[in-house]
C-alpha positions as a Markdown table, in Angstrom:
| # | Residue | x | y | z |
|---|---|---|---|---|
| 1 | Met | 0.0 | 0.0 | -0.1 |
| 2 | Gln | 0.9 | 3.2 | -0.8 |
| 3 | Phe | 0.9 | 6.4 | 1.4 |
| 4 | Gly | 0.7 | 10.2 | 0.9 |
| 5 | Ile | 0.5 | 14.0 | 2.4 |
| 6 | Cys | -1.2 | 16.9 | 1.1 |
| 7 | Pro | 1.7 | 19.3 | 0.2 |
| 8 | Leu | -0.8 | 22.3 | -0.4 |
| 9 | Ser | -2.9 | 24.5 | 1.5 |
| 10 | Val | -6.3 | 23.0 | 0.5 |
| 11 | Val | -7.1 | 19.8 | -1.9 |
| 12 | Pro | -10.6 | 18.8 | -2.5 |
| 13 | Val | -11.5 | 15.4 | -2.1 |
| 14 | Arg | -14.1 | 14.6 | -4.9 |
| 15 | Ser | -16.9 | 11.4 | -5.2 |
| 16 | Ile | -15.4 | 10.5 | -8.6 |
| 17 | Pro | -12.3 | 11.2 | -10.7 |
| 18 | Ser | -13.2 | 14.0 | -11.9 |
| 19 | His | -13.0 | 17.8 | -12.0 |
| 20 | His | -16.7 | 17.7 | -12.4 |
| 21 | Gly | -17.1 | 15.6 | -9.2 |
| 22 | Glu | -19.2 | 16.3 | -6.1 |
| 23 | Leu | -17.0 | 17.7 | -3.5 |
| 24 | His | -17.1 | 15.7 | -0.4 |
| 25 | Ser | -14.3 | 16.8 | 1.7 |
| 26 | Gln | -10.9 | 17.9 | 1.4 |
| 27 | Leu | -7.3 | 17.6 | 3.0 |
| 28 | Leu | -5.6 | 20.4 | 4.5 |
| 29 | Phe | -1.9 | 20.9 | 4.5 |
| 30 | Gly | 0.1 | 17.9 | 6.4 |
| 31 | Glu | -3.1 | 15.8 | 6.8 |
| 32 | Leu | -2.0 | 12.1 | 5.6 |
| 33 | Phe | -4.0 | 9.1 | 3.8 |
| 34 | Ala | -3.2 | 5.9 | 2.2 |
| 35 | Ile | -3.9 | 5.4 | -1.7 |
| 36 | Thr | -6.2 | 2.8 | -2.5 |
| 37 | Glu | -6.5 | 2.8 | -5.9 |
| 38 | Arg | -5.7 | 4.6 | -8.9 |
| 39 | His | -7.5 | 5.8 | -12.1 |
| 40 | Gly | -5.1 | 6.6 | -14.8 |
| 41 | Lys | -2.6 | 8.5 | -14.4 |
| 42 | Gln | -4.3 | 11.3 | -12.9 |
| 43 | Trp | -6.4 | 10.6 | -9.7 |
| 44 | Val | -5.8 | 8.6 | -7.0 |
| 45 | Arg | -8.6 | 7.0 | -4.3 |
| 46 | Ile | -7.0 | 8.1 | -1.1 |
| 47 | Lys | -8.4 | 7.2 | 2.7 |
| 48 | Ala | -7.5 | 9.5 | 5.2 |
| 49 | Met | -6.2 | 9.0 | 8.3 |
| 50 | Thr | -7.3 | 10.6 | 11.3 |
| 51 | Asp | -11.3 | 9.6 | 10.2 |
| 52 | Gly | -11.1 | 6.6 | 7.4 |
| 53 | Phe | -13.1 | 9.4 | 5.2 |
| 54 | Glu | -12.5 | 8.1 | 1.2 |
| 55 | Gly | -12.7 | 10.1 | -2.3 |
| 56 | Trp | -10.4 | 10.8 | -5.2 |
| 57 | Val | -7.6 | 13.3 | -5.6 |
| 58 | Glu | -6.4 | 14.6 | -8.3 |
| 59 | Gln | -2.6 | 13.1 | -8.3 |
| 60 | Val | -0.4 | 16.2 | -8.6 |
| 61 | Gln | -2.2 | 17.3 | -5.6 |
| 62 | Cys | -0.5 | 14.7 | -3.5 |
| 63 | Lys | 2.9 | 14.0 | -2.5 |
| 64 | Val | 3.7 | 10.0 | -2.1 |
| 65 | Ile | 5.8 | 9.1 | 0.9 |
| 66 | Thr | 6.9 | 5.9 | 2.7 |
| 67 | Ala | 5.3 | 4.0 | 5.5 |
| 68 | Ser | 8.3 | 5.0 | 7.3 |
| 69 | Glu | 7.9 | 8.6 | 6.4 |
| 70 | Tyr | 4.1 | 7.9 | 7.4 |
| 71 | Asp | 5.1 | 7.0 | 10.8 |
| 72 | Leu | 7.3 | 9.6 | 11.2 |
| 73 | Tyr | 4.7 | 12.5 | 10.7 |
| 74 | Arg | 1.9 | 10.8 | 12.1 |
| 75 | Gln | 3.3 | 11.0 | 15.3 |
| 76 | Asn | 5.7 | 14.2 | 15.2 |
| 77 | Phe | 3.4 | 17.1 | 14.4 |
| 78 | Ala | 1.9 | 20.7 | 15.9 |
| 79 | Tyr | -1.7 | 21.9 | 14.6 |
| 80 | Ser | -1.6 | 25.2 | 13.6 |
| 81 | Leu | -4.0 | 27.6 | 15.4 |
| 82 | Glu | -3.6 | 30.1 | 12.4 |
| 83 | Leu | -6.7 | 30.9 | 10.9 |
| 84 | Val | -4.1 | 31.6 | 7.3 |
| 85 | Gln | -0.7 | 32.1 | 8.2 |
| 86 | Pro | 2.3 | 31.6 | 5.2 |
| 87 | Ala | 4.7 | 29.3 | 6.1 |
| 88 | Met | 7.8 | 30.4 | 4.1 |
| 89 | Gly | 10.3 | 27.6 | 2.1 |
| 90 | Lys | 13.1 | 28.1 | 0.4 |
| 91 | Asp | 11.8 | 30.3 | -3.0 |
| 92 | His | 7.9 | 30.1 | -2.4 |
| 93 | Phe | 5.0 | 30.4 | 0.3 |
| 94 | Val | 2.5 | 28.1 | 1.5 |
| 95 | Pro | -0.5 | 29.6 | 3.0 |
| 96 | Ile | -1.3 | 26.9 | 6.1 |
| 97 | Thr | -4.9 | 27.4 | 7.4 |
| 98 | Met | -6.2 | 26.4 | 10.6 |
| 99 | Gly | -6.4 | 22.8 | 11.6 |
| 100 | Ala | -3.6 | 22.0 | 9.0 |
| 101 | Arg | -0.7 | 20.0 | 10.4 |
| 102 | Leu | 2.9 | 20.9 | 10.6 |
| 103 | Pro | 5.0 | 18.1 | 10.3 |
| 104 | Leu | 8.0 | 17.4 | 12.6 |
| 105 | Tyr | 7.3 | 20.8 | 13.8 |
| 106 | Asp | 10.3 | 22.6 | 16.5 |
| 107 | Gly | 8.8 | 25.7 | 17.2 |
| 108 | Leu | 10.0 | 27.3 | 14.7 |
| 109 | His | 10.4 | 25.0 | 11.4 |
| 110 | Phe | 8.7 | 22.2 | 9.8 |
| 111 | Arg | 9.8 | 19.6 | 7.6 |
| 112 | Leu | 8.3 | 17.7 | 4.6 |
| 113 | Gly | 10.7 | 15.8 | 2.8 |
| 114 | Glu | 13.7 | 17.7 | 2.2 |
| 115 | Leu | 11.6 | 20.7 | 2.1 |
| 116 | Val | 12.4 | 23.1 | 5.3 |
| 117 | Tyr | 9.5 | 25.7 | 5.7 |
| 118 | Thr | 9.4 | 28.6 | 8.8 |
| 119 | Phe | 6.0 | 29.4 | 10.3 |
| 120 | Ser | 6.3 | 32.0 | 12.8 |
| 121 | Gly | 2.5 | 31.7 | 13.9 |
| 122 | Gln | 0.8 | 29.8 | 16.7 |
| 123 | Ala | 0.6 | 26.0 | 16.7 |
| 124 | Phe | 0.9 | 23.7 | 19.3 |
| 125 | Thr | 1.6 | 19.5 | 19.6 |
| 126 | Ala | -0.6 | 17.0 | 20.6 |
| 127 | Gly | 1.1 | 16.9 | 24.2 |
| 128 | Glu | -0.3 | 20.9 | 24.5 |
| 129 | Met | -4.0 | 19.6 | 23.6 |
| 130 | Arg | -6.8 | 20.7 | 26.2 |
| 131 | Thr | -10.1 | 19.7 | 26.4 |
| 132 | Gly | -12.1 | 22.3 | 28.5 |
| 133 | Ala | -14.9 | 23.9 | 27.5 |
| 134 | Asp | -13.5 | 27.7 | 27.5 |
| 135 | Phe | -10.8 | 26.1 | 24.8 |
| 136 | Leu | -13.6 | 24.8 | 23.0 |
| 137 | Gln | -15.1 | 28.0 | 22.6 |
| 138 | Lys | -11.9 | 30.2 | 22.0 |
| 139 | Ile | -11.4 | 27.6 | 18.7 |
| 140 | Ala | -14.8 | 27.3 | 17.6 |
| 141 | Lys | -15.4 | 31.6 | 17.8 |
| 142 | Arg | -12.3 | 31.8 | 16.0 |
| 143 | Tyr | -14.2 | 30.4 | 12.6 |
| 144 | Leu | -16.8 | 33.0 | 13.4 |
| 145 | Gly | -17.6 | 34.2 | 9.8 |
| 146 | Ala | -16.5 | 31.6 | 7.9 |
| 147 | Pro | -18.3 | 30.8 | 4.3 |
| 148 | Phe | -20.5 | 27.6 | 4.3 |
| 149 | Leu | -19.1 | 25.2 | 1.8 |
| 150 | Met | -20.7 | 21.7 | 1.2 |
| 151 | Gly | -17.6 | 19.8 | 1.5 |
| 152 | Gly | -15.6 | 22.7 | 3.2 |
| 153 | Arg | -13.1 | 22.3 | 6.0 |
| 154 | Ser | -11.6 | 25.6 | 5.9 |
| 155 | Pro | -11.9 | 29.2 | 6.8 |
| 156 | Phe | -12.6 | 30.0 | 3.6 |
| 157 | Gly | -15.5 | 27.7 | 3.0 |
| 158 | Ile | -16.3 | 25.2 | 5.9 |
| 159 | Asp | -19.5 | 22.5 | 5.9 |
| 160 | Ser | -21.4 | 22.1 | 9.7 |
| 161 | Ser | -19.3 | 18.6 | 10.2 |
| 162 | Gly | -16.2 | 19.7 | 8.8 |
| 163 | Phe | -16.3 | 22.5 | 11.3 |
| 164 | Ile | -16.8 | 20.5 | 14.8 |
| 165 | Gln | -14.3 | 18.0 | 13.2 |
| 166 | Leu | -11.8 | 20.3 | 13.2 |
| 167 | Val | -12.9 | 22.0 | 16.4 |
| 168 | Phe | -12.9 | 18.6 | 18.4 |
| 169 | Gln | -9.8 | 17.4 | 16.5 |
| 170 | Phe | -7.4 | 20.7 | 18.3 |
| 171 | Ala | -9.1 | 18.7 | 21.8 |
| 172 | Gly | -7.7 | 15.2 | 21.0 |
| 173 | Val | -11.0 | 14.2 | 19.7 |
| 174 | Met | -11.1 | 12.6 | 15.8 |
| 175 | Leu | -14.9 | 12.8 | 15.0 |
| 176 | Pro | -16.0 | 11.0 | 11.9 |
| 177 | Arg | -16.5 | 13.3 | 8.7 |
| 178 | Ser | -20.3 | 13.8 | 8.3 |
| 179 | Ala | -22.7 | 14.7 | 10.9 |
| 180 | Ala | -24.7 | 11.2 | 10.3 |
| 181 | Ala | -21.6 | 9.3 | 11.7 |
| 182 | Gln | -20.9 | 11.6 | 14.5 |
| 183 | Ile | -24.1 | 11.2 | 15.8 |
| 184 | Glu | -23.1 | 7.6 | 16.7 |
| 185 | Ile | -20.9 | 8.9 | 19.1 |
| 186 | Gly | -20.8 | 10.0 | 22.7 |
| 187 | Thr | -23.8 | 9.7 | 25.3 |
| 188 | Thr | -27.5 | 11.5 | 25.0 |
| 189 | Val | -28.4 | 14.2 | 27.0 |
| 190 | Asp | -32.1 | 13.9 | 27.2 |
| 191 | Phe | -33.3 | 17.7 | 28.1 |
| 192 | Ile | -31.8 | 20.7 | 26.5 |
| 193 | Glu | -31.9 | 22.0 | 30.0 |
| 194 | Lys | -29.4 | 19.9 | 31.0 |
| 195 | Thr | -26.8 | 20.2 | 28.5 |
| 196 | Gln | -23.3 | 21.5 | 28.5 |
| 197 | Val | -20.6 | 23.6 | 26.6 |
| 198 | Gly | -19.6 | 21.5 | 23.9 |
| 199 | Asp | -22.2 | 19.4 | 23.8 |
| 200 | Leu | -22.9 | 18.6 | 20.3 |
| 201 | Ala | -26.9 | 19.1 | 18.9 |
| 202 | Phe | -27.9 | 17.0 | 15.8 |
| 203 | Phe | -30.6 | 18.5 | 13.3 |
| 204 | Glu | -32.4 | 16.6 | 10.6 |
| 205 | Asn | -34.1 | 17.7 | 7.3 |
| 206 | Lys | -37.5 | 17.1 | 5.5 |
| 207 | Phe | -37.3 | 13.6 | 5.0 |
| 208 | Gly | -36.1 | 13.1 | 8.7 |
| 209 | Lys | -32.5 | 12.2 | 8.1 |
| 210 | Ile | -29.6 | 13.7 | 9.8 |
| 211 | Ser | -27.6 | 16.8 | 8.3 |
| 212 | His | -26.5 | 19.2 | 10.2 |
| 213 | Val | -24.8 | 19.5 | 13.7 |
| 214 | Gly | -23.7 | 22.4 | 15.9 |
| 215 | Met | -22.0 | 22.8 | 19.2 |
| 216 | Ile | -23.6 | 24.5 | 22.4 |
| 217 | Met | -22.3 | 27.5 | 23.5 |
| 218 | Pro | -23.5 | 29.3 | 26.8 |
| 219 | Glu | -26.6 | 30.8 | 27.6 |
| 220 | Gln | -28.2 | 27.9 | 25.4 |
| 221 | Arg | -27.0 | 29.4 | 22.0 |
| 222 | Ile | -25.3 | 27.2 | 19.2 |
| 223 | Ile | -22.5 | 27.6 | 17.0 |
| 224 | His | -22.9 | 26.1 | 13.8 |
| 225 | Ser | -22.0 | 26.5 | 9.7 |
| 226 | His | -25.5 | 27.9 | 8.2 |
| 227 | Gly | -24.7 | 30.4 | 5.5 |
| 228 | Ala | -21.4 | 31.1 | 7.6 |
| 229 | Val | -20.1 | 30.1 | 11.0 |
| 230 | Arg | -22.2 | 31.9 | 13.4 |
| 231 | Ile | -23.9 | 31.6 | 16.6 |
| 232 | Asp | -27.8 | 31.1 | 17.0 |
| 233 | Ala | -30.5 | 30.4 | 19.6 |
| 234 | Leu | -31.6 | 27.2 | 20.1 |
| 235 | Asp | -34.7 | 25.7 | 22.1 |
| 236 | His | -36.0 | 22.2 | 22.3 |
| 237 | Tyr | -37.4 | 22.5 | 18.8 |
| 238 | Gly | -34.4 | 23.6 | 17.2 |
| 239 | Ile | -32.3 | 26.4 | 15.9 |
| 240 | Phe | -33.9 | 30.0 | 16.3 |
| 241 | Asp | -32.8 | 32.6 | 14.2 |
| 242 | Glu | -33.9 | 35.8 | 16.1 |
| 243 | Ser | -32.9 | 38.2 | 13.2 |
| 244 | Arg | -35.6 | 36.6 | 11.0 |
| 245 | Gly | -37.9 | 35.2 | 13.2 |
| 246 | Ile | -38.0 | 31.8 | 12.3 |
| 247 | Tyr | -36.7 | 28.2 | 13.2 |
| 248 | Thr | -33.9 | 27.0 | 10.6 |
| 249 | Arg | -33.4 | 23.3 | 11.6 |
| 250 | Arg | -35.1 | 21.1 | 13.2 |
| 251 | Leu | -33.4 | 19.0 | 16.3 |
| 252 | Arg | -33.1 | 15.6 | 16.7 |
| 253 | Leu | -30.6 | 14.6 | 18.9 |
| 254 | Ile | -27.7 | 15.8 | 21.7 |
| 255 | Lys | -25.0 | 14.3 | 22.4 |
| 256 | Arg | -22.1 | 14.8 | 24.7 |
| 257 | Ile | -19.0 | 14.0 | 23.7 |
| 258 | Leu | -16.8 | 15.1 | 26.5 |
| 259 | Pro | -16.4 | 14.0 | 30.3 |
| 260 | Thr | -18.9 | 16.5 | 32.4 |
| 261 | Glu | -17.2 | 19.1 | 33.5 |
| 262 | Arg | -19.7 | 20.6 | 35.9 |
| 263 | Pro | -23.1 | 19.8 | 37.3 |
| 264 | Ala | -25.5 | 19.5 | 34.5 |
| 265 | Ala | -26.5 | 22.9 | 33.4 |
| 266 | Ser | -29.6 | 23.2 | 34.8 |
| 267 | Asp | -28.8 | 27.3 | 35.6 |
| 268 | Ile | -28.5 | 27.6 | 32.1 |
| 269 | Arg | -30.9 | 30.7 | 30.9 |
| 270 | Gln | -34.0 | 29.8 | 29.4 |
| 271 | Met | -35.0 | 30.8 | 25.8 |
| 272 | Pro | -37.7 | 33.2 | 26.3 |
| 273 | Asp | -41.2 | 32.2 | 26.0 |
| 274 | Ala | -41.9 | 34.0 | 22.7 |
| 275 | Phe | -39.5 | 31.4 | 21.2 |
| 276 | Ala | -41.5 | 28.8 | 22.4 |
| 277 | Asn | -44.7 | 30.3 | 21.0 |
| 278 | Gln | -43.0 | 30.7 | 17.5 |
| 279 | Pro | -44.5 | 28.2 | 14.3 |
| 280 | Gln | -42.0 | 25.9 | 13.5 |
| 281 | Leu | -41.0 | 27.5 | 9.9 |
| 282 | Phe | -38.2 | 24.9 | 8.7 |
């Protein structure tokens, strides 16, 4: 089996080996994968290391590495904490996005094969990860305003499950790529009044399928990617857009991924009664 690493800022992962294929996901710089299939000389099917997600990537946008390099990069890396920060190579720059991996990072430089890059932005290693609610909030808020893009995983375009996956990655929690798979993780929270910051709320579409996910914030609000990464009100019906006076997503289930850090949030401020009486407009 061959292995690879993403050598570019953001690389599309498509549903079929064609530029006309649907954007299913994206690879960020430094992310690792196995090559499972080839289609001609142009396309390779990859399986992402962190979540097992599979799709087609243009071969010219991949860097093939050895099994020993794969193991080395998997164990020795740092995450970029900058929304966008250029890494300076010998004769070119690479824009590094938030959540990208910096292989063999020493605090100022990282290496990819024979190439050495200087990175002056914020980054931290797996040993420096924190899982507290305050930390997750800070990470999630850095994405505020990032535009929605189905299949996206970068500050230039991100979908709801990609957003949640990247935020929890910073806490050392590797979630699946889709909301339908993420809902299978963790324990169920039966009542919205018992939620804590960092719980995940899942929402269904008109066909009853899980199609959206967001992270619960203080004061019974939710941060999610809808048009752009934003914070909205949340109650037992779903997500309420206060600017338009309508519900935009129907709540299906709430799951707890992280350990309980404090007593159940019975003191969280309840939604105003006026919200509960709003018509359900999805």
